[in-house]
N, C-alpha and C positions, 0 to 999 in steps of 0.2 A: 453499380449501386451508389446511391448518394447517402453519405454518412456524415453526421455531425459529431465531431469530437470536442468535448468540453473539458477545460482544465483551469484551475487556479494555480498560477505559478508561485513558488516560494521565494521569499526574500533572498535566501541563499540557495542558488541552484543546486539540485541534487538528483538522485536517481529517478525520482518520479517525473521530474521535468524531462529527463533524457528519454524515459520510456514513452512519454506522450509524443515527443518529437519523432522517435523511431517508429512508433506505430502509425503515425500520420504519414510519414514518408513511405512506409511499407504498403499501405493501402493505395496510395497514389501510384506507386510503382506497378501495382497490379491493375491499374486502369480505373480505379474508383474515384468518384468526385468527393473530395473531403472538404467539409465546411468546418473551420476551427472557430470555436467560441472560447475566448480567453479572458480571464481576469487575472489580476496580479495582487499579491498581498502587500506590495508597496503602497497600495491604495489605503492601507490602514494608517499610514503615517499622517499624523495630525488629526486623526479621527478621535472624537471623544469616546471615553470608555462606554458611555451609555449608548451611543449610536452604534459602536462596534458590537456591543453585546446584543442589541436588537437585530442587527444584520446577520449575526452568526446563526440566529434561530430562524429568521425569515427575512429574505431580501426581496422587498417588493420590486425594486428596480430590476433584479435578475428575472423575476417571474414575468414581468411585463415585457422587458426587453428581449429575453430569450423566446418568449411565446410569439412575439411579432416576427422575429427572425425565422422561427420554424414555420409560421404561417406563410411567409413569403417564399422560403426555399424548399419546403416540404421534403426533408430527408426521410429515408426509409427507416433509419435506426439512429438513435442518440446514444452515444457511448461516453459516459462521464468518468473522469479520473478524479483528481482532487476537487472537492467543492468547499473545503474549509479554509478560512471562515467566510470569505467575501461572497462566494456564490450562493452558499447555503442550500439546504434541501429543497428550497423553492424551485430549484432548477429541475428536479425530478417531476414536480407537479406541472411545470410549464409544458414539458414533453407529454405528460399524460393528458393534459387538457387538449392537446392537439392530436391525441390518439396515435402517438408515435412510440414504438417499442423503446424501452429503456434498459440499457446495459451499464453496469458500473463496476470498476475495478477497485478492489480492496488492497491498496498499496501498503497500508499500515493497519494498526489495530484501533483506530479512532472510534469505530462504532462500539467497541467494547471497553475502551479506556480513554478518559479525557486527555491523558498524556500521549496516547497512541502507541505506547511501547509495551504495556503490561510488565513494567519494571518499576520497582520502588526500593530505594536504599541499596541498590546494587544486587537485588535479587528479583527473580520473576515474581510477579504479583497478579493474582486473578480475582482480587476482591471486587472489582467492578463488573465482572462478567454476569453476575446474577441480576435478576430484575431489580431496577432501581439502585443497583450497586454503585452506579456512577457517583453517588454522593459520598462514597468513601474517599474519592479523590479530593473533595472539598476539605475533608478533615485533615488530610496530609498536604494539601496545596500542591498536588502532583503536576498540574499543568503550569509550567514556567515558574514553579515555586510560589504561586500566588493562589490564595483561597478565593479571591474575587474572580480571577480568570478561570479557575477550576469550577466555580459555581456556574458561570455562564455556559461553559462547555457541558457540564453535567446537566444543566437545564435543557440545553439543545438536545442532548442524547435522550433524556428521559421523556421530554415532550414528544419527540418524533417516534420513540419506541411505543409510547402510550397510544398514539393515534394510528399506528400501523405503517408509518412511512417505511421503516426498514424491512418489514415483512411483506408489504404489498405494493409499494410505489415503484419498485424496480422489478423488471421481468426476469433478468438474470444478473446475479452477482458473480464476479470473477475473483476467486481466491488464487494466490500465487503458488501455494503448495498445499498438499493434502493436510499437513499439520494445521495450517491457517484455516482451511475449510472446516476442520473438526472444531476449532475454537469458535468460529463464527456461528456454526450450527448450535453449539453448546450455548452460545450467547443469545440465541433466539431467531436467527435467520432460518427461513424454511429450507430444509435439506434439499428439496427438489429444485430450488432456485439458485443454489450455489454450486458452481463448477470450478474446476482447476484449470488454469491456463498460465504457464510460467511466462516470465519475461524472456527476451532473446537478445543475442548479440548481433547487432545490425550489420557489422562488417567483420568478416572472418579474418582474425589476425594471423592465421596460418599455424600449422603444427610444427613443432620442433622436437627432435630427439637429441639435440646437442645441448647438454646440460652442464652447468657449473655447480660446484658444491657450496651453495648458499641458500638460505631460507629467505622468503619474502613476506613482508606484511604490507598490505595496501589498503588504505581506508582512513576514516576519520580517527584522529588521535583523541579519543574521549573515553570516559570510564566504561560506558556501556559496551564498547567494542573490545573490552578486555585487555587494554594496554598494560595495566599493572601486572596482570597474569603473564603477558608476553615478556615483559622485561624481567620479572622475577624468574621465569623459566631459564633465562640465559645465565642466571647466577647458579642454577642447579646443574647445568650441563657440565659434564666432565670433558667431553670431546669438543674441540674449538670450531664448531660450525658457524660460519659468519651469518649475520642477520642484516638484511637491508629493509629499512622502513620508509615507506612512501606515504605522504599524506600531510594533513595539517589539522589543527584543532587545539582545544584547551590544554591538553597534556603534552604539547610540543616541548615545553621546558623540561619535563620529566624524561622525555626521549633524549634531549640534548645532554642531560646529566648522565644518562646511561651510556651514551656514546663516549663521554669523557672518561667514564669509569671502566668501560670494557671496549678494547679496540676491535673486538669481533663485531660490534654493532655500528652500523653506518646509517646516518639519516640522509635520505635523498631529497627531502622536501616534497612539495606538491608537484607531481609530474604531469605532463601532458598525456592524453590518452595513448598517443603513439609511443611515447617513451616508456610508459608503464607496461604496455604490451610487450615491448622489447625485453624488459626486465623479466616478465613472466615467461618468455620463451627461453630464457637462460637459467632461471632458478630451478632448484630440484624439488622444492615444496613450497606451497603457499600456506601460511599459518593464519587461521581464522578463529581467534579466541573469544568471540563475542559472548557476553553474559546475558544478552536479551534474546528474545525469540527470533528476531529478524523477520523481514518480509521475504524478498528474494534478491539479494545483492548482486548487482551486475559484475562486481569484482570476481565473485566465485564462478560465474558463468564464463567470463573471459578467461579465467585460469583453465577451465575445462577445455575451452576452444583451442588453447595453445598446447594442450597435452600436459598440463601441470597438475599433479595430484594435490589434494588439500588435507591438511590436518585441522579439524574443526571441533568446536565444542559439541558435546553430545546433548544438544538442547534445541528445542523449537524446530524451526524450518531446516536447520542443518541436519537433523536426523533424517529428513526426507531427501535432501540434496546430495549428501556425501554417503556413499555406500561403503561401509568399512571393509577393507581388504580388496575392494574393487576399484573405487575412484579416489580413495584416501583413507584416513583414519579418524576415529573419534577419541576424545579425551574428556574427563570430567570437567565441566565448566568451573573456572576459577581456581583450578588445582594446578599450580605451577610445576610441581614435581611430576604430576601425571603427564603434562605437556612435554617436559624435558625427557621423560622416558620414551614417549612416542617419537620425538625427534631423534633420539639416540638410535631407535629401531630403524628409522629412515636412513641414517648414515650407514648402518650395518647391513642394509638390504637394498643396495642400489638397483639390482635387477628387478626386484619386486616393485620398486618405485617406478621404474621405466614402464613396466606392464600396467601399473595403475594409471600412469599418464596416458597410455594408449586407450585404456578403457574410458578415461575422462573425455578424451577427444571423441570417441564413439558416442558417448552420452550427449555431447554437444550436437553432433550431427543428427542424432535421433530426436532430440527434444528442444534444443535451444537455438536453432538456426532460423533465419527469416522464413524459409519455405514452410517448415512444419508449423511455425507460429501463425502464418497466414491461414493455413488450412484450419487450424484450431479456432481462430477468431471468426472465420466465416461460418463455421458450424454453430458457434455461439450466437451470431447474428440471426441465423436461420431459426434457432431455438427461440430467441426473443420475438421474432416475427410470428412464429406459430403461437406462442403464449398470448401475445397481444391480440392476434386475430381471434383466438378462441374466447378471450375475455369479451371482446366486442360483440361476438355472436351471442354470447350468453346475455349480455346487456340488451341487445336488440330483441332477443327472444322474450325477456322479461317484460319489455315495453309492449311488445305485440300482444301480450295477454291482457292488456288494459291497465297494467300496473307497472310502475318503474321501480324496480328493486334497486335501491341506491347502494352501489358498491362503496366500500370504505374509502376508496381513493379515486375511483375512475369517473366521477362526475365531470361534466364537460368544462366547467369554469374554475376548478381549483380543488383544494384539498378538503374534500368532504369529511375526511377522517378527523378533522379538528372538532367536529360536532359529535354528539353521541351516535353510536352505531345505529343505523336504521335499515331494516330490510322490510320489504313489503310496503313502502311508502308510496302514496298515490303520486301519479305523474305531476299533478298540479302542485303538489307539496315540495317536489324535488328542487325547484328553483329557490324557494324560500329557504330550504334547508342548506343549499349550497351557499347562499348569501350569508347565512348565519355562520357557516363554517369558515369562510374567508374572514369574516369579522372577528371570529375567535382567534384565528391565526395572527391577525394583526394585533389583537389585544394582548397576546402572549409577548409579542415583541415590545409593546409599550411598557409592559410590566418590568422589563429588564432595565429600563432607564433608571429605576430606583437602585438596582444592583450596581449599575455602572457608576453611580454617583457616590457610592460608599467609599 
């Protein structure tokens, strides 16, 4: 199969970039031809606010450039990862214009929340999930602490929600967990188009039953990851279990201060993937105290792969990933005393912890390894092909009856949904309608110049 994978890389490389690279390599390993369409958010450097705002909503260069690539290479499926902000939703319409099935992975909560986290002031926030709720983010300046930037993102989300991009421009959406799937369906995505496929660990780090008595935290040192809760829990502990912290971020100085105050805490810095996995194979528990819903962190899957049980917040995706008493334990998010109590239990029950580690390894083998992930993604591509084929047959059937029923988004030359919905439009009228639709899409981007200049 010939597959186009599309992704806009982040300025600071993260988990989404790694997943894109891993899935590309996986498909090639199984003999598929992979065409990579890449953009990079470094391209925003030096770009005026007005131009960036317009491009976030509709990138004309993405639409024309990607469509030309698709016309020449003719992939059977287009699979999109991050399109924000440089690629824009115009990428979906380029694929639909060439009648190629569209699959998109929901790595974060951007379609529901301009900040992509569903988190505000240190607590989960779902104010933006409701129709037109994205404008709540403008009130609070949720995206990068800026009302202006939040306005642009909210406008992009509202405009594309209004014309049906999210509900009809993508054949299959991939949510990473069942929790995330429920949220996206609650936010308006068609339930029958949203499936669950987790990320995977590309290279098996190996299983280990030789464990030392220390807990491990691995990840970004930032507020949403629950670092304050982690450090406070060690002040609550009566028994001296050592803690090793790996990572970097804005709360690095707080971690350094905790190390000076408590000799049980050791900061390892930012480790290589290989070094981090070695720590996972030696630790007795991974602590995951995040206070936001999370997507599907690779750190947690890597811990499972090594046989390391996890103590995680009873929140968001962690409720689906960590099975209490089977692959780890849950504690009340943000509650340092509750976390300390769970860690005390871990020290007092080493045999149970070893068994949970074995179950974690089995969970990795069943759900998070390359082979199982490949089987899942191929089923999703087949589903997208079927949906796309059925849609085209319906469109041809409508036209054969002497009338061209204009689908909200499936017209040949662009996003017809930008115009008023029209069904039962005469074939001779469809071209004019489509031209007006593209004109309106461009008009929305032009209006954002005024926002960007404020």
